[in-house]
C-alpha positions as CSV (number, residue, x, y, z in Angstrom):
1,M,3.6,-63.5,45.9
2,Q,2.6,-62.8,42.5
3,S,4.9,-64.2,39.5
4,S,6.3,-61.7,37.1
5,P,4.9,-61.7,33.6
6,T,6.7,-63.9,30.9
7,P,8.5,-61.3,28.5
8,A,7.1,-61.4,25.1
9,P,9.7,-62.9,22.5
10,V,11.7,-60.0,20.8
11,A,12.0,-60.6,16.9
12,S,15.7,-60.5,15.9
13,R,16.9,-57.3,14.0
14,P,18.5,-57.5,10.9
15,A,22.2,-56.5,10.7
16,A,22.7,-52.7,10.7
17,G,22.9,-51.2,7.1
18,P,21.6,-48.1,5.2
19,E,17.9,-47.2,6.0
20,P,15.9,-47.5,3.0
21,A,15.0,-44.2,1.4
22,R,11.3,-42.9,1.9
23,T,9.4,-43.0,-1.4
24,R,6.3,-41.1,-2.3
25,P,3.4,-43.4,-3.4
26,A,3.6,-43.8,-7.4
27,R,0.8,-42.0,-9.1
28,R,-0.8,-43.9,-11.9
29,P,0.1,-42.4,-15.3
30,A,-3.7,-42.1,-16.2
31,T,-4.2,-39.8,-13.0
32,V,-1.2,-37.6,-14.0
33,V,-2.5,-37.2,-17.6
34,G,-5.8,-36.5,-16.3
35,W,-4.6,-33.7,-14.1
36,L,-2.3,-32.1,-16.8
37,A,-5.3,-32.5,-19.3
38,A,-7.4,-30.5,-16.9
39,A,-5.0,-27.8,-16.6
40,W,-5.9,-27.0,-20.4
41,V,-9.4,-28.3,-20.6
42,V,-10.7,-26.0,-17.9
43,P,-9.2,-22.7,-19.5
44,L,-10.8,-23.9,-22.8
45,L,-14.2,-24.3,-21.3
46,A,-14.1,-21.2,-19.4
47,Y,-13.0,-18.9,-22.4
48,A,-15.7,-20.6,-24.7
49,L,-18.3,-19.9,-22.2
50,G,-17.0,-16.2,-21.7
51,L,-16.1,-17.0,-18.1
52,A,-12.3,-16.6,-18.2
53,A,-12.7,-14.1,-15.5
54,V,-12.8,-17.1,-12.9
55,L,-9.2,-18.5,-14.0
56,P,-7.0,-15.8,-11.9
57,P,-8.8,-16.5,-8.8
58,L,-8.5,-20.4,-9.4
59,V,-4.6,-20.0,-10.1
60,L,-4.3,-17.8,-6.8
61,V,-6.4,-20.3,-4.7
62,L,-4.4,-23.3,-6.2
63,T,-1.0,-21.4,-5.6
64,A,-2.3,-20.5,-1.8
65,A,-3.3,-24.2,-1.3
66,L,0.3,-25.4,-2.3
67,L,2.0,-23.1,0.1
68,R,2.9,-24.5,3.5
69,V,3.5,-21.6,5.2
70,G,1.3,-18.9,6.9
71,R,-0.9,-19.4,10.0
72,T,-4.3,-18.4,8.5
73,L,-6.1,-18.2,5.1
74,L,-5.3,-14.5,4.6
75,D,-1.6,-15.2,5.1
76,R,-1.7,-18.0,2.5
77,L,-3.5,-15.8,0.0
78,V,-1.4,-12.6,0.6
79,L,1.9,-14.6,0.2
80,A,0.4,-16.3,-2.9
81,T,-0.4,-13.1,-4.5
82,A,3.2,-11.8,-3.9
83,L,4.5,-14.9,-5.4
84,L,2.3,-14.7,-8.4
85,L,2.8,-10.9,-9.2
86,G,6.4,-11.4,-9.3
87,A,6.3,-14.6,-11.3
88,L,4.0,-12.6,-13.5
89,C,6.3,-9.7,-14.2
90,A,9.0,-12.6,-15.2
91,A,6.7,-14.5,-17.3
92,A,5.3,-11.7,-19.1
93,L,8.7,-11.4,-20.8
94,F,8.1,-14.9,-22.2
95,F,4.4,-13.9,-23.1
96,S,5.7,-11.0,-25.2
97,V,7.5,-13.2,-27.5
98,W,5.3,-16.4,-27.8
99,P,2.9,-16.4,-30.5
100,W,-0.4,-16.1,-28.1
101,G,0.5,-13.0,-26.3
102,L,-1.9,-12.4,-23.4
103,H,-4.7,-14.8,-24.5
104,P,-6.5,-16.2,-21.5
105,V,-6.0,-19.9,-22.7
106,P,-2.5,-20.5,-22.9
107,V,-1.7,-18.2,-20.2
108,A,-4.0,-19.9,-17.7
109,G,-3.1,-23.4,-19.3
110,T,0.7,-22.8,-18.5
111,A,0.1,-21.3,-15.1
112,L,-2.1,-24.5,-14.1
113,T,0.0,-27.0,-15.8
114,A,3.2,-25.5,-13.7
115,L,1.3,-25.6,-10.5
116,L,-0.2,-29.0,-11.0
117,G,3.2,-30.5,-12.2
118,L,4.8,-29.0,-9.2
119,A,2.1,-30.8,-6.8
120,L,2.9,-34.1,-8.8
121,V,6.7,-33.8,-8.4
122,T,6.7,-32.9,-4.8
123,G,3.7,-34.7,-3.8
124,V,2.2,-31.8,-1.9
125,R,-1.6,-32.0,-1.8
126,P,-3.5,-28.6,-2.2
127,R,-4.7,-27.7,1.3
128,L,-5.9,-24.6,2.7
129,P,-6.5,-23.4,6.4
130,R,-9.9,-22.6,7.5
131,P,-10.9,-18.7,7.6
132,A,-10.1,-17.3,11.0
133,P,-11.6,-14.2,12.7
134,A,-7.9,-12.5,12.4
135,D,-8.5,-12.6,8.6
136,A,-11.5,-10.2,8.5
137,A,-9.9,-7.0,9.8
138,P,-7.5,-6.5,6.8
139,V,-9.8,-7.4,4.1
140,V,-12.7,-5.3,5.7
141,A,-10.1,-2.4,5.8
142,A,-9.2,-2.6,2.3
143,V,-12.7,-2.8,1.1
144,L,-13.9,0.2,3.2
145,A,-10.8,2.3,2.1
146,T,-11.4,1.5,-1.6
147,L,-14.9,2.1,-1.4
148,A,-14.3,5.4,0.0
149,L,-12.1,6.8,-2.5
150,A,-14.2,5.0,-5.2
151,W,-17.3,6.8,-4.1
152,P,-16.8,9.7,-6.3
153,Y,-16.7,7.3,-9.4
154,L,-19.6,5.3,-8.1
155,R,-21.9,8.4,-7.8
156,A,-20.9,9.9,-11.1
157,D,-23.4,10.1,-13.9
158,G,-22.0,8.2,-17.1
159,L,-18.8,8.5,-18.9
160,A,-18.6,12.4,-18.5
161,G,-19.1,12.2,-14.8
162,R,-16.4,9.5,-14.2
163,L,-13.9,11.4,-16.7
164,A,-14.4,14.5,-14.7
165,Y,-12.6,12.9,-11.8
166,A,-10.3,10.7,-13.9
167,M,-8.9,14.1,-15.6
168,T,-7.9,15.5,-12.1
169,G,-4.6,13.5,-12.9
170,E,-3.2,13.5,-16.3
171,D,-1.2,10.4,-15.4
172,N,-4.4,8.5,-15.7
173,S,-4.1,9.0,-19.3
174,R,-0.7,7.7,-19.9
175,H,-1.3,4.8,-17.6
176,L,-4.4,3.8,-19.5
177,A,-2.7,4.2,-22.8
178,A,0.3,1.8,-21.5
179,V,-2.3,-0.9,-20.5
180,E,-4.2,-0.6,-23.7
181,G,-0.9,-0.7,-25.6
182,I,0.0,-3.8,-23.7
183,R,-3.2,-5.6,-24.6
184,A,-2.6,-4.4,-28.2
185,V,0.9,-6.0,-28.8
186,G,0.3,-8.7,-26.3
187,G,3.1,-8.1,-24.1
188,Y,5.6,-5.3,-22.6
189,L,5.5,-2.4,-24.8
190,F,9.4,-2.6,-25.3
191,S,9.0,-6.0,-26.9
192,D,7.2,-4.2,-29.7
193,P,7.6,-0.4,-29.9
194,D,6.4,-0.2,-33.5
195,G,3.1,-1.9,-32.6
196,A,2.6,0.1,-29.6
197,A,3.4,3.3,-31.2
198,R,-0.2,4.2,-32.0
199,T,-1.9,3.5,-28.6
200,A,0.7,4.1,-26.1
201,P,3.1,7.2,-25.6
202,E,6.8,6.8,-26.3
203,A,7.7,7.8,-22.7
204,M,5.9,4.7,-21.4
205,V,7.9,2.1,-23.5
206,W,10.7,1.7,-21.1
207,Y,8.5,2.6,-17.9
208,P,8.3,0.1,-15.3
209,Q,5.3,-1.9,-16.4
210,G,4.4,-4.2,-13.5
211,F,1.1,-2.7,-13.0
212,H,0.3,-2.3,-16.6
213,V,1.1,-5.7,-17.6
214,T,-0.9,-7.1,-14.6
215,A,-3.9,-4.9,-15.3
216,A,-3.6,-5.9,-19.2
217,L,-3.6,-9.5,-18.5
218,L,-6.4,-9.6,-15.9
219,D,-8.5,-7.1,-18.1
220,T,-8.2,-9.9,-20.9
221,F,-9.4,-12.6,-18.6
222,L,-12.2,-10.4,-17.3
223,R,-13.4,-9.5,-20.8
224,S,-12.7,-13.2,-22.2
225,S,-11.4,-11.5,-25.2
226,T,-8.0,-9.8,-26.4
227,A,-10.1,-7.2,-28.6
228,P,-10.1,-3.5,-27.5
229,G,-13.2,-2.3,-25.6
230,S,-15.2,0.6,-26.2
231,P,-14.0,4.0,-24.7
232,A,-16.3,4.1,-21.9
233,S,-15.7,0.3,-20.9
234,T,-11.9,0.9,-21.4
235,L,-12.0,3.8,-18.8
236,D,-14.1,2.0,-16.3
237,H,-12.0,-1.1,-16.5
238,Y,-8.7,0.9,-15.8
239,L,-10.3,2.7,-12.9
240,G,-11.4,-0.6,-11.4
241,W,-7.8,-1.9,-11.9
242,S,-6.2,1.3,-10.4
243,L,-8.5,1.0,-7.4
244,A,-7.8,-2.5,-7.1
245,A,-4.0,-1.7,-6.9
246,Y,-4.8,0.7,-4.0
247,A,-7.0,-1.9,-2.1
248,L,-3.8,-4.3,-2.6
249,L,-2.0,-1.5,-0.9
250,V,-4.2,-1.0,2.2
251,L,-4.6,-4.6,2.6
252,A,-0.8,-5.4,2.6
253,V,-0.1,-2.5,5.0
254,V,-2.8,-3.8,7.4
255,W,-1.7,-7.3,7.2
256,A,1.9,-6.2,7.7
257,A,1.3,-4.2,10.5
258,G,-0.6,-7.1,12.2
259,R,2.2,-9.7,11.2
260,I,4.7,-7.6,12.8
261,A,2.5,-7.1,15.8
262,G,2.2,-10.7,16.1
263,R,0.9,-11.9,19.7
264,L,0.4,-8.4,20.8
265,L,-2.9,-8.5,18.7
266,D,-6.2,-10.3,20.0
267,S,-9.4,-9.8,17.9
268,L,-10.3,-6.3,19.3
269,R,-6.6,-4.9,19.1
270,A,-6.6,-6.4,15.6
271,V,-9.5,-4.3,14.7
272,A,-8.2,-1.2,16.4
273,L,-5.0,-1.5,14.5
274,A,-6.8,-2.1,11.2
275,G,-9.1,0.7,11.6
276,A,-6.3,3.3,12.9
277,V,-4.0,2.1,9.7
278,T,-7.0,2.6,7.4
279,A,-7.7,6.1,8.6
280,L,-4.0,7.1,8.4
281,A,-3.9,5.8,4.8
282,L,-7.2,7.8,3.9
283,G,-6.0,10.9,5.6
284,S,-2.5,11.0,4.4
285,E,-1.0,11.6,0.9
286,L,-1.6,7.8,-0.1
287,A,-5.2,8.8,-1.1
288,R,-3.5,10.9,-3.8
289,F,-2.7,7.6,-5.5
290,V,-6.2,7.2,-6.6
291,V,-6.9,11.0,-7.0
292,Y,-3.9,11.7,-9.3
293,G,-3.4,8.1,-10.8
294,Y,-0.3,6.3,-9.2
295,P,-1.4,2.8,-9.7
296,G,2.2,1.7,-10.5
297,E,3.5,3.3,-7.2
298,S,0.4,1.4,-5.4
299,L,1.6,-1.6,-6.5
300,G,5.2,-1.2,-5.7
301,L,4.3,0.1,-2.3
302,A,2.1,-2.9,-1.6
303,L,4.7,-5.3,-2.4
304,T,7.4,-3.4,-0.4
305,A,5.0,-3.5,2.7
306,I,4.9,-7.4,2.3
307,L,8.5,-7.6,1.8
308,V,9.2,-5.6,5.3
309,A,6.9,-7.8,7.0
310,L,8.7,-11.0,5.5
311,V,12.2,-9.3,6.4
312,C,11.0,-8.5,10.0
313,R,9.1,-11.9,10.7
314,P,10.2,-14.6,8.0
315,V,8.0,-17.6,7.2
316,A,9.1,-20.8,8.7
317,R,10.6,-22.5,5.5
318,T,13.8,-21.0,4.4
319,G,13.2,-22.1,0.8
320,T,9.9,-20.5,0.5
321,Q,11.1,-17.5,2.1
322,L,13.8,-17.2,-0.6
323,C,11.4,-17.6,-3.3
324,L,9.1,-15.0,-1.8
325,L,11.8,-12.4,-1.3
326,G,13.0,-13.1,-4.9
327,A,9.5,-12.7,-6.3
328,L,8.9,-9.5,-4.4
329,C,12.1,-8.0,-5.5
330,V,11.3,-8.7,-9.0
331,G,7.6,-7.6,-8.7
332,I,9.1,-4.1,-7.0
333,G,11.7,-3.7,-9.7
334,F,9.0,-3.9,-12.4
335,A,6.3,-1.9,-10.7
336,Y,8.2,1.0,-9.1
337,L,12.0,0.5,-9.0
338,M,12.5,3.6,-7.0
339,F,12.1,1.6,-3.8
340,L,14.8,-0.9,-4.9
341,P,17.7,0.7,-2.8
342,V,15.6,0.2,0.4
343,V,14.5,-3.3,-0.7
344,G,18.1,-4.3,-1.4
345,V,19.4,-3.3,1.9
346,L,16.5,-5.1,3.7
347,V,17.1,-8.5,1.7
348,L,20.8,-8.2,2.2
349,A,20.3,-7.7,5.8
350,W,18.0,-10.8,6.0
351,L,20.5,-13.0,4.0
352,V,23.3,-12.2,6.2
353,R,21.4,-12.7,9.4
354,H,20.2,-16.1,8.0
355,R,23.3,-17.2,6.0
356,R,23.5,-20.5,7.7
357,A,20.1,-21.6,6.8
358,V,20.4,-20.1,3.4
359,G,23.8,-22.2,3.1
360,R,21.9,-25.3,3.5
361,R,19.9,-24.6,0.4
362,P,22.8,-23.8,-2.0
363,W,20.8,-24.8,-5.1
364,L,17.7,-23.2,-4.4
365,A,19.7,-20.1,-2.9
366,G,21.7,-19.8,-6.3
367,A,18.8,-20.3,-8.6
368,V,16.7,-17.7,-6.9
369,A,19.6,-15.4,-6.6
370,L,20.6,-15.6,-10.4
371,A,16.9,-15.1,-11.5
372,T,16.5,-12.3,-9.1
373,A,19.8,-10.5,-9.8
374,L,19.0,-10.7,-13.6
375,L,15.3,-9.6,-13.6
376,T,14.9,-7.2,-10.7
377,P,17.3,-4.4,-12.2
378,L,15.9,-5.1,-15.8
379,P,13.7,-1.8,-16.0
380,S,16.2,0.2,-14.3
381,V,19.1,-0.8,-16.7
382,A,16.8,-0.3,-19.7
383,G,15.6,3.0,-18.3
384,L,19.2,4.3,-18.1
385,L,20.2,2.9,-21.5
386,F,17.2,4.2,-23.3
387,T,15.7,7.1,-21.5
388,D,16.7,10.1,-19.3
389,Q,15.5,8.7,-15.9
390,V,18.3,10.1,-14.1
391,D,17.6,13.7,-15.2
392,N,13.8,13.0,-14.3
393,A,14.9,12.5,-10.6
394,A,15.2,16.2,-10.5
395,T,12.2,17.5,-12.4
396,G,8.6,18.0,-11.4
397,G,7.0,20.5,-9.0
398,G,8.4,21.0,-5.7
399,V,7.6,18.9,-2.7
400,F,6.6,20.7,0.7
401,P,5.3,17.9,3.1
402,R,3.9,18.3,6.6
403,Y,6.7,17.4,8.4
404,D,4.8,17.4,11.7
405,A,2.8,14.5,10.5
406,Y,5.9,12.4,10.1
407,L,7.3,13.8,13.4
408,A,4.1,12.5,15.1
409,L,4.2,9.2,13.8
410,V,8.0,8.6,14.3
411,G,7.2,9.7,17.9
412,V,4.4,7.3,18.4
413,V,6.3,4.2,17.0
414,G,9.6,5.3,18.6
415,A,7.8,5.4,22.1
416,G,6.6,1.8,21.7
417,L,10.0,0.7,20.4
418,I,11.7,2.3,23.5
419,A,9.0,1.0,25.8
420,G,9.8,-2.5,25.0
421,G,10.0,-3.3,21.5
422,L,13.7,-3.1,21.1
423,R,14.0,-6.2,23.4
424,L,12.1,-8.2,20.9
425,P,13.8,-9.4,17.7
426,V,11.0,-8.8,15.4
427,W,10.7,-5.1,16.6
428,R,14.6,-4.5,16.5
429,R,14.4,-5.8,12.8
430,Y,11.5,-3.3,12.0
431,A,13.5,-0.5,13.7
432,G,16.2,-1.4,11.1
433,A,14.1,-1.2,8.2
434,L,12.5,2.1,9.4
435,A,16.0,3.6,9.9
436,V,16.7,2.5,6.2
437,A,13.6,4.2,5.1
438,L,14.4,7.4,7.1
439,V,18.1,7.4,5.6
440,F,16.8,7.1,2.2
441,A,14.2,9.9,2.4
442,G,16.9,12.1,4.1
443,G,19.5,11.2,1.6
444,F,17.1,12.7,-1.2
445,R,16.4,15.5,0.6
446,T,20.1,16.3,1.4
447,W,20.6,15.8,-2.5
448,F,18.4,18.6,-3.3
449,A,19.9,20.9,-0.6
450,L,23.2,20.4,-2.1
451,Q,21.9,21.1,-5.3
452,G,20.4,24.5,-4.1
453,T,16.9,23.8,-5.0
454,D,13.6,22.9,-3.3
455,P,13.0,19.1,-3.0
456,R,11.4,17.8,-6.3
457,Y,8.6,15.3,-7.1
458,Y,10.5,12.1,-6.5
459,Y,11.3,13.2,-2.8
460,G,7.8,12.8,-2.2
461,K,7.8,9.4,-3.3
462,T,10.6,8.5,-0.8
463,L,8.1,10.0,1.8
464,H,5.3,7.7,0.7
465,L,7.7,4.8,1.4
466,L,8.6,6.4,4.8
467,L,4.8,6.7,5.6
468,V,4.1,3.0,4.7
469,V,6.9,1.8,6.8
470,L,5.6,4.1,9.9
471,F,1.9,2.7,9.2
472,I,3.4,-0.9,9.4
473,G,4.8,-0.2,12.8
474,V,1.9,1.6,14.4
475,G,1.1,-1.7,16.2
476,A,4.1,-0.5,18.4
477,A,2.0,1.6,20.3
478,F,0.3,-1.7,22.0
479,L,3.8,-2.2,23.6
480,L,3.1,0.7,25.9
481,R,1.9,-0.2,29.3
482,P,0.4,1.6,32.0
483,V,2.5,2.2,35.1
484,P,1.5,-0.3,37.9
485,W,0.8,2.2,40.7
486,R,-0.6,-0.3,42.9
487,A,0.9,-3.8,43.6
488,R,-2.6,-5.4,43.4
489,R,-3.5,-6.4,39.8
490,P,-6.5,-4.5,38.5
491,A,-9.4,-6.4,37.2
492,R,-9.3,-7.1,33.5
493,P,-12.1,-5.0,31.5
494,G,-14.8,-7.0,29.8
495,P,-15.5,-7.5,26.3
496,V,-18.0,-4.5,26.1
497,A,-15.3,-2.0,27.7
498,R,-12.5,-3.5,25.5
499,S,-14.6,-2.8,22.3
500,L,-15.3,0.6,23.3
501,V,-11.6,1.2,23.8
502,A,-10.9,-0.3,20.3
503,L,-13.5,1.9,18.8
504,S,-12.4,4.9,20.5
505,L,-8.8,4.4,19.3
506,V,-10.0,4.1,15.8
507,A,-12.0,7.4,16.1
508,A,-9.2,9.2,17.5
509,T,-6.8,8.2,14.8
510,A,-9.6,9.3,12.3
511,G,-9.8,12.5,13.9
512,V,-5.9,13.0,14.0
513,A,-5.8,12.0,10.3
514,G,-8.6,14.8,9.5
515,L,-11.3,12.4,7.9
516,A,-14.2,14.1,9.4
517,R,-13.7,17.9,8.3
518,G,-10.5,17.6,6.3
519,G,-8.0,18.8,9.0
520,G,-5.6,17.0,10.9
521,I,-1.9,16.5,10.6
522,F,-1.9,15.7,6.8
523,A,-3.9,18.6,5.7
524,Q,-2.7,20.4,2.7
525,P,-3.2,24.0,1.1
526,F,-5.9,23.8,-1.7
527,G,-6.3,27.4,-2.9
528,A,-7.6,29.4,0.0
529,R,-8.4,26.2,2.1
530,S,-6.5,23.7,3.9
531,T,-7.9,20.2,3.8
532,T,-6.7,16.5,3.1
533,W,-6.6,14.8,-0.4
534,A,-9.3,12.5,0.4
535,A,-11.6,15.4,1.7
536,A,-10.7,17.5,-1.4
537,W,-11.6,14.5,-3.5
538,W,-14.9,13.7,-1.8
539,S,-15.9,17.4,-2.0
540,G,-15.7,17.9,-5.8
541,L,-13.0,20.5,-5.2
542,L,-10.7,18.5,-7.7
543,D,-13.0,17.3,-10.5
544,R,-13.0,18.9,-14.0
545,P,-16.5,18.6,-15.3
546,R,-16.1,21.2,-18.1
547,Q,-13.0,19.5,-19.6
548,A,-15.0,16.2,-19.2
549,D,-18.1,17.3,-21.1
550,V,-15.8,18.8,-24.0
551,T,-13.9,15.4,-24.2
552,V,-17.1,13.3,-24.4
553,R,-18.7,15.7,-27.0
554,A,-15.5,15.4,-29.1
555,L,-15.4,11.8,-28.8
556,A,-19.0,11.6,-30.3
557,H,-18.4,14.1,-32.9
558,A,-14.9,13.5,-34.2
559,P,-14.2,9.7,-34.9
560,V,-10.9,9.0,-35.9
561,R,-9.8,9.4,-39.2
562,A,-6.8,7.8,-40.7
563,G,-3.7,9.9,-41.1
564,E,-5.2,12.9,-39.3
565,V,-4.8,14.5,-35.9
566,T,-7.6,15.8,-33.9
567,V,-6.9,18.9,-31.6
568,V,-9.2,20.5,-29.2
569,V,-9.0,24.4,-29.1
570,S,-10.1,26.1,-25.9
571,E,-10.1,29.6,-24.8
572,H,-9.0,28.3,-21.2
573,R,-5.3,27.9,-20.5
574,R,-4.2,24.2,-20.5
575,E,-7.7,22.9,-21.2
576,G,-7.3,22.3,-24.8
577,Y,-4.0,20.4,-23.9
578,L,-6.0,18.1,-21.2
579,E,-9.0,17.6,-23.5
580,T,-6.8,16.6,-26.4
581,L,-4.9,14.3,-24.3
582,F,-7.7,12.4,-23.0
583,L,-9.6,12.4,-26.3
584,A,-6.8,10.8,-28.1
585,T,-6.3,8.0,-25.1
586,L,-9.9,7.2,-25.1
587,Q,-9.8,6.9,-29.1
588,G,-6.7,4.6,-28.9
589,T,-4.4,7.0,-30.3
590,H,-2.4,8.4,-27.6
591,G,0.9,7.5,-29.1
592,A,0.2,8.6,-32.7
593,S,-1.4,11.9,-31.5
594,A,1.5,12.8,-29.0
595,P,3.1,15.6,-31.0
596,A,-0.3,17.4,-30.9
597,F,-0.2,17.8,-27.1
598,Y,3.4,17.4,-25.8
599,N,6.1,20.0,-25.7
600,L,3.7,22.6,-26.7
601,P,2.7,26.0,-25.3
602,L,-0.3,25.5,-22.9
603,S,-2.3,28.8,-23.8
604,E,-3.6,30.1,-27.2
605,P,-2.8,31.4,-29.5
606,A,0.8,30.2,-29.1
607,R,-0.3,26.7,-28.9
608,S,-2.1,26.2,-32.1
609,A,0.8,28.4,-33.9
610,A,3.4,26.0,-32.7
611,L,1.3,22.9,-33.5
612,V,1.1,23.7,-37.3
613,E,4.8,24.1,-37.3
614,Q,5.7,20.9,-35.5
615,E,2.8,18.7,-37.0
616,R,2.9,18.0,-40.8
617,R,-0.1,15.6,-41.0
618,P,-3.7,17.0,-41.6
619,I,-5.2,18.8,-38.5
620,R,-8.8,18.9,-37.4
621,F,-9.4,21.5,-34.9
622,L,-12.3,21.2,-32.6
623,A,-13.3,24.5,-31.2
624,T,-15.0,24.5,-27.8
625,G,-16.7,28.0,-28.6
626,P,-16.5,31.1,-31.0
627,E,-13.4,32.6,-29.0
628,A,-11.5,29.3,-29.6
629,A,-12.8,29.1,-33.2
630,A,-11.4,32.8,-33.6
631,V,-7.9,31.7,-32.8
632,V,-7.7,29.1,-35.7
633,E,-9.4,31.6,-38.1
634,R,-6.9,34.2,-37.4
635,L,-4.2,31.5,-37.9
636,L,-5.5,30.8,-41.3
637,A,-6.1,34.2,-42.3
638,E,-2.4,34.9,-41.6
639,R,-1.3,31.9,-43.3
640,P,-3.7,30.7,-46.1
641,E,-1.3,27.9,-47.3
642,L,-2.5,26.0,-44.4
643,R,-5.9,25.6,-45.3
644,S,-5.1,22.7,-47.7
645,R,-4.4,20.4,-44.5
646,I,-6.3,22.1,-41.6
647,T,-10.1,22.0,-41.0
648,L,-12.0,23.8,-38.3
649,E,-15.3,22.6,-36.7
650,L,-17.2,23.9,-33.8
651,L,-18.3,21.5,-31.2
652,P,-22.1,21.2,-30.9
């Protein structure tokens, strides 16, 4: 019989007592000083070499590397972008009052110091997940959608060609002037209204400037300079940032749709979902954001899409979730505050649902809540105190949407929810978000109905938010299952068949959205024809080549003269106003020249007669032709005393 092994001696345990706290390995002071020194040396070298453009991507990657949420590399980058945009809107309040403004070196140095300091204090080492195939679909979707809408600008010939498309939406002039005004004063316009008065319009001083301060800061990095650029480069850079905001919107919506769909998506379904959402975004009125120049709304909706995804499917760490939601609220408040009612309801619902987890982080929750409550409504409060934003809600042209498009989308998403989505927590939360967006839009529509008027401009903005929420839920279609008529399980289709199915779904969505010939469920009347905004944009139906040519000729012929206002006179109604508006913007005098184009009649001779009564400074009239020159000559003949301060020149 085999003997049992002798047991090993057991070491005596010490008496029970408090377990020693785990300590992080101490870092050498030289290492800490070296890292913090690098946070300033790198920006100094990059700026000196004219390579400051590499600093924003460096800050983004480092932020993503310090996060510990998100399954893929794209998750990390999207969440880091959301965090940085909200933080930038808040930090720009500080940049507006410190002595360096938006200079790349102190801004980047401060950001890198904060990030590296956080890493040193917490002991978190920068680490990124490897790129995954799932990352490709949203990125490709955003790139293709942006290239599609950028194509008219890319194929345009010179400044006049690009300006012809930019002049489709006069809002482009105001947003461009606001960006340049922020670069001129080194911060928000309201931080130095007098300094911004020459460049930026008065109406933009208290307008939400989240996009504008972001574009101004990134443009300063791109140029490696705080000096203003030439008119052509100024326009090109602004159009680039406007398109970048639209790219972020498409990326955010596709990413949010995939995040909510979750395990429903394999690689081919992810491609199908990304293609379908992109086709819907291009075919719908979201394409109008580039056509008419709504970059602030693009940024606000992009952040709202990310917030919807995080409310429906939160990240694993409660502290990080709180910081993300707080940053998103601040970013939305500074970018496009109209979406805040929906955002507030969704965030409040998340806090109630996760109150126990939030209660376990009282100090962090309190700090985030305080910062969010103070910063998020700041543009709203300022707008109410210093502008007439409440009255503006009822202004603008009538909005007559294609309700059948919304009905179709609600039907598709609703079918998926009823077929099985409501059994899953994430889809129940999404259904709640969709209900809030529907009530928000319906409330605006009811308000206009009670006033006895057609729904106005800002009702369309509520429908834009509803569209984005619906696009995020398109993945609910994958919840539909065919009826198992036979007990025997059918054979699983091969990869070729599944790829063809995915491509067919994308093609079907593109056809429904009217991308091929401009029809589909989103078609709008454009004169005698009905088409989509994207199709009208691509066909050249909306560009203004004559007005752009006049503006470029005036820009070359009439440089800015101190104390004098330059006004273009045209025989065509509204063209003189539009040409003067963009001429002043490209010359950097939009704010100073505002009395020459705002609150005046739009046709001659009433426009010139009203202008000389309103404007007491010397006026230089630039006539587009003999008929336009005759308008000013008759005015001078009737009132010869005006000749001392009015000059008339015929554009070559």
